[in-house]
N, C-alpha and C positions, 0 to 999 in steps of 0.2 A: 183819164191820164194814162201816157205809155210812157215804157223806158225810152230814154233816148235813143239815138244811132250810136253813141261813143260811147256807150255800153259794150259792143261789141268785143271788144279789145280785152275787156276786162273778162266776161264770160263767155266768147266763143272760144275754147280752148283745144289744145288736144290731150290726147290722153297718154299716159307712158308706153314708150316702146315705139312713138312714132307712126303708130298707127292709124288710117284715116277714121275720121267721125264726121259724120256728116249735119251740119246745124241748120236747121229752120225753122220758120214760125208755122201756127196752125192755130186755126180760130175754133173755139167751143165756150160753150155757154156764155157769150155775149163779151168776151174777152180773148187776146192774143197770148198765144205761150211759147216761149222758146223750146224747141226740143233738141236732144245731140242723139244720134242714133246709130247704129254700127249692126250688120249681121242682116241674116235672113231665115224666115221659121216661123214658128209661134211666139206671138208679140209678150215681152216681159216688159212690163212697164215699171220703172223704178222712180220713188215718192221720195226725195230728200226731207231733211228735219232741219231744227235751227241750230247755231246760227249758220247754215250751210247755202248752198244750191247744187245745181246737178252736178258738179264735177265732184262732188265727194262718191259718187260711183264710177270715178274713173278707173278703177281696178276691176268692177265687176262687169262694164260693157264690153271689153274685149273677150274675157273670159266667158261668157254667155254665148256672145258671137262665134266663138268658137266652138261653140259645145252646139250649135245648130239652131241658135234663137235669135228672134229679132229684137235687138236690145233699145229701149228707149228708155232714156233719164228725162223728167222734164222738168222746168223750174213753176217751182208752185207761183199762184196767182201774188204780185206785188215784190217778189225776189228774181233775182239772175236777169235775165232776158224777157220777162213775162210782162205783160201791161200791170201796171200801177194803178189798181181801182179806186175811187172814192170809197166804196163799200163794197162787200160781199165775202165777209172773211171770216165767216160761222162757218162752223164745219161741214152742215148738209151742203151749204152752197160750195164749196171747197171740191167737195167728193164731188159734185155735178161738173167740175171742171177735168176732174180727174176721169169719170167715164165719158164726157163731151169729147176728151183728147183720145181717148179709146174710139170712138164712132170716127172722127175726123181722120184718123189715120188707117182707116177701112176695113177696120177687123170686127170681127164679130165677138170677141171677149180679149181676156187679158190675165196673165199672172199677173196681180200686183206686188211688188217688192216696196214696203215701205218703211223708214227708220224714224223715230222720235217722232214730229208732228206727223212728218208723213206715214207712218204708221198709223196714227189716229185716225187720217183721213182713209188710208184703205181699210182697218177695220170697218169705218162708217161707210165707204161705197159699197164692201160686199153685203151689207145689210141693205141698204138701199136700193142697189140697180146689181141684184144675183146673177142676172142673167149675164152681164158683163165682165164678171171675174170670173175666171177659170179656175184660179186658185189663190191662195192667199199666203205671204209670207213677212210678217211685221218684226223688226229688230228694235229692241231698247224702251218700248211703249206698251203697256196694257192696253185690254179691252177699254173702250172709253167709258162704260160703267164700274169696271176697275179701278181706273183711273180717278173718278170723281168719287168713290168711296174712300180710297187710300188717300187721297186729299185732303180729305172733311174729317175720317175717323183716326187716321194713324200720324200721330205725334211726328214721330221719324220722317215719314213720306213727305208731310206738309214742311219740315226743316231743311230736307234736302231738294225740294224745290222752290225754295225761297227765292229765288228768281223769277217765277212766276207772279209771286204775290207780288215782288217789285214792281213787275210790269204794269199794277193796275193804278200805277199815278199817272197823270198827265203829263206829256212833256220829256219830263227829267230820263225818263228810261230811253228813248231815242237820243237823248242829247249825250248820255253815258257810253251808248252803245257804239257811236261816232266819233267820242274824242280820240284826241292823238289817233288819226288814223284808225278809228276802228281797233285800239288796243286791248280794248276788253274782249272781242270775240277771240283775240289768241288766249289771253288767261283763259276764258271759257272752255275751250276746247283743248289747253293743256290739263286744267285742273279735272274736266269730267274724263278726260282718259286714262287708262291703268299704264302701266309703265312703258307702254311702247305707242306715245301719243303720234298723231300725223307730224310729220317733218314740218320744219320751218318754213321751208319754200311753200308747202301747202297751206299752211295757217295764214302766211300773208295774202294768198289768192283769196281766202277768206276775207280778210280785212280789207283789200280792195272791194270786195263784192258789197260788203256791209257799208260800203263810204256810198256807193251810186247812191245818189237823191232819192230820199223817199222810201228806201228800202227798210230802215230802220223802223218804220212807223208801221210800214205794211206786215214786217214779221213778228211784230209786236202783237198785232192786231188779234189773229185768231185766239192768243192767249188771254186777251182780255175778254173777248166774249166767252171761252171758256169758264172763266171766274165769276163774272157779272152776271151770267145769265143762270148762275144754278139756282136761284129763286125765282126768277122770270119765269113767266109762261112758255116763252119759246124754249127754253132752256129743262125747264121740265119736260116738255114734249118730246124735246131732241133725246132725254134719256130713256122717256117710256119707249120711244122708238127703237134703241138700241136693244131693247129685251127680246127683240126677235132676233133668232140664232143664226148665225153663221152656217152656211148648208156645203161649204165647199172646203176640199183639203187645205190643211192652215199648217204652217211652219212658225214656231213662234221661238225667237232669236235673244239672248240675251246674256251679256257680259256679266261676271260673277262679281267683278268689281266697280260697277257702274253705280257711281255716286249720287246721280240726278234719281234714276227709276229705281227702287228697291225690287231684289229678285222678288223677294213676297208679295210685292204689288203685283208684278207681272205674273206672276205663276198660278193665280187662280182664274185667269183668261181663258183656261180651256173649256170653265161650264159655259159658257156662251157659245159652243161650237159643237154643233151636231153633225159632226163630218170627221174624219180622220183627222186627228189633231197630234202634232208632233214639238216636242219640248226641248230645245237644247239650250245647255248652258256653256259657255265657253269660259274657262278657266283662267284666270289672270289677265280679263280685258275687261276694259271700262264703258262708256257710253256708247263709243263709237265701232266695234268690233269690226264692221266693211273695212275699217283705215287701219285700224292697229294690226289687224291678221288679215288680209284682204286674200291668203290663199286658201286657209281656214276657212273662211266666211264664203268664199265663192264656191268651193269645194261641197259645203254641205247643202248650200243653196241649189246648186246644179245637178248634185246627186238626188235630191228632194222632186226638183223638177221632172227628171227623168223618170223617176219611180211610178210606172205606171198605177199602183195601189199603194200608197203611202200610208201605211198602218197605225194605229194610235201605238 
């Protein structure tokens, strides 16, 4: 099942400043993915989180392009302008979507930048297809093994991620997400932000995107797999596979006021990286640092991407 053409007006948007962004679809891993692209140079592939889509990177796309990179933000499977398939929402397959897009763009590798769920998939892709990942930058998401242990062993982390437990119920979460023109999406983004949440106009964009038919269901499915598979053979196998260390330079970004993912949960992820690892905590920012303070986030990211020898 593919996203209808009528979604184009909702997801094929411009970026701030009226700068030209190129929209197109690419085929990868048996599905069609919408991408937004700016600039020329080494590829930087940006992966959005929940409850958003590619447009969450609207500030970083022009900043990266001006810094000499080919910046591409993709819509994950089931979201925005990408295909809404009936299955394929486990992290291993979603990570293959990401690496398939890198190949479809004709690039030998990419620097992956992921936020929230996109960060989870970036961690996964760096382990599963290390030759295709040049560098790794993750925001607001611990390594998958850290995420699993924190959800199971840390009562406070489990409580702060209560929405993920609530997603395990059938049908009701989808209905709640889309009720009243996806009003819950707006509340989540505001509640999860620090004192400088995204502007009301941006929140309205995310609400419209979540209201596209089937998007709510597809957005929730990865979280259902992540929880329901914990005791299943496929989940246990995935957790074992993620023991393999990340061997590319890694930048880990986090907001000190993130109410969804505790700093303590994220901070131990460096133990899974056998390469230069840099931890950066943004004081006074919440779960969306790239939107709450885009200048600080973009500056940190670009300086690290241009550093030929990022140290620990």
